[in-house]
N, C-alpha and C positions, 0 to 999 in steps of 0.2 A: 410706749406701745398702746394702741387704742384698745378699749374694752367694750364688748358688746354682750348681750345676754345669750345669743345663739347665732348659728350660721345664717338663718333667714334674715335676721336683723342686719347682719353685715351686708348681705346682698341688697336689701331694701335701701340702706343708707348710702352705700358706696357704688352700687352697680359697677363693680370692678372690671376693667378690660384685661388685667393681668391676673394670674392665679393668686390666691390668698391662702396662706398657711394659718390655720386656726389652732392656737395652743390652749390647752386646758391644764393649768398648773395643779388644780385640785385632783385631777385624775392621776398625774404622776406622783403627787404626794401620797395619795391613797395606795398606789402600787408599792411605793417605797415602804410605807408602814406595814403593809401586808408581809413583805419579805423579811423585814427587820423583826417583826413580832412572831412570825410563824415558821420561817425556815429554821431548822434546828442547828444553826451554825452561823457563819459569817457570809454576807452577801456582798460581792464586788460588782459594781456596775460596769458593764462592758461598753467602754466609751465609743467604740466604733459604731454602735447602733444609732447614736445621735449625739454628736459632740457639741451640743448647745450649752454655752456657759449658764444661761438661765436655767436649763434643766439640771445642770450640776448642782446649782445652789438649792433647788427644790429638793433634790435627793439628799443632799447633805443636811439640810434643815429637818429632814424627816428620818435621819438616823443612818444613812448610808455613808460610811466613813472610808471604805476601801474601793479602789477603782482599777479596773483591768485596762491597761493601756497597751497598744499594739505597735506603736511607732514612737520615735523621739519627738515628733510633732505633737502627738497626743500627750506625751509626758509633759512637754513644755506648757501646752494649753491648760491641762488639768491642774498642774502645779500653780500656774499663774492665777487661776480662779479659786482654787482651794489649797492654800498654802499648808494646811495642817492635815490634808488627806494622806492616806497610805496608798502609794502607787505601786502596782505590781506589773512588771513588764512581761506579759504572758505570750508574746509572739515567739515561737520556737526558733526563728531564724532572724538574727539581728546583726548589724555591723558592729565592729569593735568600737568605732567612734560613738555610736548610739548608746552602747552599753556603758562606756566610760562616762559620757556626759550624764546619763541617767543616774549612775552611781555617785559620781563626784559632785555634780552640781545640783541634783534634784533629790538626793537622799533615797534613791530606789535601792532596796536590798533584795527584793524578790524577783527572780527571773525564771522563765521556763526554758526547757531544752528537750531535744529528742534525739541527740547524737553526741558521741564523744567529741566531735569537732566543735560543736556549739559549746560544750562544757569547757574545752580548752580556751575558746575565744572569751568566754565570760571570766574565767580565772585570770587570763592574761590582762584583760581590759580593766579589771578591778584590783590588780596587784599594785603595791606601792612602788616608789621610785627604785627601790633596791631589789624589786622582783619578788617580794614576799607576798604570798596570796592573802586576800582579804579573809578575815575571820568571822565576818558577820553576814555571810551570804545565806539567803533563804532560797533554795533551789528546788524546782519542781520538774520532775521527769514526766513528759507527756507520753501517754500510752495511746496507741491507735485502737479504736473500738468501732463497733458497727454503728451505722446510721440507718439501719433498716426501718426504724420506727419514726424517722424524721421526714418532714416534707422537703428539706434541702440537705443533701449529704455533706458532711465534712470529714469523710473517712479516708480520703486519698492523699491529701496534701501534707499533713503533719502527723506526728506520733510514731514512736518506735514500735516494732512488732513485739508480740509477747515473747518470742524467742530471744530478742535482743534486750528486753527490759531488765532482767535480773542483773546482768553484767553492768549495764549502764547505771542502775541504782547503786550498785556496790562502788563503782567508780565515783559517782557524784557524791556519795556519802562522805568520801574523804575530804571534800572541799566545802561541804554544806554544814553550817551551824544548825540548820533546820531543813529537813528534807521532806518533800511532798511528792505525791503522785497526782497528776491531773489528766483529764481527758475531755472530749467533747462528743456528745452523742448525735450531733447534727442540729440544725435549726428547725424549730417547730416540731419537737418530739411529741407525737400524739398518744403515746402510752407511757405510763410510769415505768413499765418493765424495760424500757430502753436503758434505764440506769441500773437495773438488776444485772443485765448482761455485762455492762461495763464494769460494775463493781466485782462481778465474778472474775473477770479478767485481771482486775487489779489485785484481787486476793491471790491469784495464781502467781503473778509477778512478784509480789511481796514475799510470799512463802518461799519461793525458790531463791530469792536474793538474800533472805535472812538478815535484813538490815532494819534498824529502827526508823519507823516512818512517823513524822510529826504532823502531817497534814494530808488530807484527801480533798481534792478539788474536783467536784463533779461537773464543772464547767457550766455552759449555758444550755440552750435547747428548750427551756421552759416556754410553753406555747401561749399564744393569744388566740382570740376568737375571730375567725374569718368565715365567709360563706363556704360551706362544705367542710369546714374544719372546726368541729366542736369538741374540744378536749375535755377530759375529766377535770374535776376541781383540782387546783394545784395542791391542796392539802393531801391528796392521794399520792402525788409525787413526793412530797416531803416525808410522808410516813414511810413509804417504801425505802427511800434513801436513808432515812434515820435507822431503820431496822437493819439494813445491810451494812451500814457503816460500822455499827457497834459489833458486828460479827467478824470484822477484819482483824488480822494479826498486826496491830499497830500499837503505838505507845499509849499508855493509859490516859494521858492528857492530850492526845492528838486532836487537832482541830478539823472541823468539817467546813468546807467553803463551797460556794457556788458563784457563777458569773452570769447572772441574768442580764440580757440586753433588751431584746424584744419585749420580754415580759414586764420590764420596768418602764418602757417608754412608748410602746405601740399606741396606748390609749391617750398619750399626751397631745397628739396632733392629728388633724385632718386637713383636707385640701379642698378649696372651692375653685372649680374650673367653669369656664364659659364654653358653651357649644357655639362654634363658629360656622359649622355647616353640617347638614345631615345628607347622607347618601344612602337611602334604603335603611339597612340595619347597621350602618356605620356612622358614628358621630365623630366629627373633627373637633377636638378640644384644645385648649391653650396650654396644656402641660402634657408631658409624655415620657418616652423612653429615655430622653436625655435630661429629664427633670426629676421630679419627685416620684414618678411612676416607673422607674427603672425596673423594679421587680415585676410589675404587671406586664411589661414587654418581654423581659429576658428570661423569666422563670414562670411565666403564665400565672402569676399570683392573682387571686380573685379577691379584690378588696370590696367591702360593702359600699354601696352607693345609694344616694337618695336625691330626688329632685328638690330644688329650692322654691319652685313656683307652686302656689296653691291651686291653680286652675288646670293642672294636668290631671285629668280624671279618667282617662281610658285605661284598660287593663295593661299590665306590664308585658314587655317582650324583651328578648335578649339582644343586646347591642355589643359591638366591638368598637374600640376607640382608635382614632389616629391622633398622634400628637402634632405640635405646631411646626416641626422642622421639615426640611425638604427631603429627608431620608425615608425611604420605604420601610426601613427597620423600625421606624417610630410608630409602631403598631402594637396594640394591646388587645388580644383576642377575647379576653374575658371568659365567658359571657358576663355582661353587666346588665342586670334586670332593672329597667326603667319604664315609665309610662310610654305607651306606643305613640302618643301624640307629642313627644318632646321634639323641639325644633331649635334651629339657630337662634341665638339670643337667650336661651334658657341657661340656668346655672345648675350645677351638680355638686353635691358634697361627696367626697371620697374619703372614707374613714380609715382609722387604724394606721395612719401614715407616720406616726411618731417614730417608728423603728425603720431606719435606713432611708426613708423618703427624703427628708431634708439633706441627709448626709450624701446622697447620690446626685444631687442637683448639679447641673453644669450650665455653662453659658453658650453651648453649641448653637450655631446659627443665629446668635444674638438673643435667643430666648433664655430665660433663667431667673428674671427678677420675680420676686414674690414678697408682698408685704406680709408681715406677721402681726396677728391680732389675737388678743386674749378673749376667749369666750367662756361662759359660765355654765353652759348646759352639759349634759352627760355625753360621753363618747358613744358612738354608734353600737358598740358592744363592750362588755366589761366582764372580767373575771373577778373583780373586787367589790362589786356593789351588793354582794350577799345573795344574789339570785342563783348562784351555781353551787352553793355548798350543799352536800348531801344531807338528808335528814339524819339525825343522830343515830337512829336504829340501823341505818344503812351505811354509815360512814366507817366501814371496816375494810381494810385493804389486806388481801390475802398475800401470803408469802410464796405463792406458787412460782 
């Protein structure tokens, strides 16, 4: 993989006709160390956010030893790259074949579920040839919680209701060597109090179930920085979670887990695209909705952008993007603020694409190739460079 000091040097040296993904290993390493050192529990990397083997190795080398896998393909990939990692199959709906392969062939012991049917499936798939249930299962009951503080909701597809949770916890306890409760407050949670509400629901479920709980997994949702989305310092999230975790009716040695995806990898990558055409306030670029910019098209995500040419000197204006395919849906409304004299042939860097960007890329219409290059400069925004920590006198989180 080629190395360059920054995005502009890539453009000057290569003048690429295809999109280029710029990887920043130092940024991913810094994010990993931040979670390992500051989160008051164990951090599992959510593989779906960016399943890059190179990224896995960076996270592992910087202390991330547990990985949240959501499919048997992710189990196989992660195990092949990190043979000693602890894999946790946290998708609440799985096939029997996937469960059995994960358990028998890849040593996965931790599984999530949100129904009695899924519990029965896990027990059956992990039983021995005589039908005896496994005695080493670590099972996590997923609770449905609110996503009101998140930019992207994850409240409708998975999770048992609070009224169902106590009975499911009691049933699961019969088969679990180690029992946990997990939830997900939604992607890009913009307030630490998202976790307060979720932990309050967790408290109610545990109290009614009256079972021993060995682990609480607060899931993902930890935010990154995007235009119009400036979250509080992550230390505020950690403090709130820690305070409410210790107030739960759980085992004295219970563990606290989280599953950051975006927060660990968003700063890892950016994308350099070329402007192929300008039509008024619309720029036709060579990546889009079927490539690394899926979120910009389908959920109107506003990524940071900057021009790569030094001679663009006019004031900024707002643009929308069209991607390279023949599909009208290959459209990203933005707005993306760029110099008003930008034209065809110019290059743009689109930042914070380490999360979900590369993972969503397809080859639709014959587009999809993108060279990967390592650069050494800082990402376009960062939660980990020290600039967002509150002054000590102000770094107090209320329990309201």
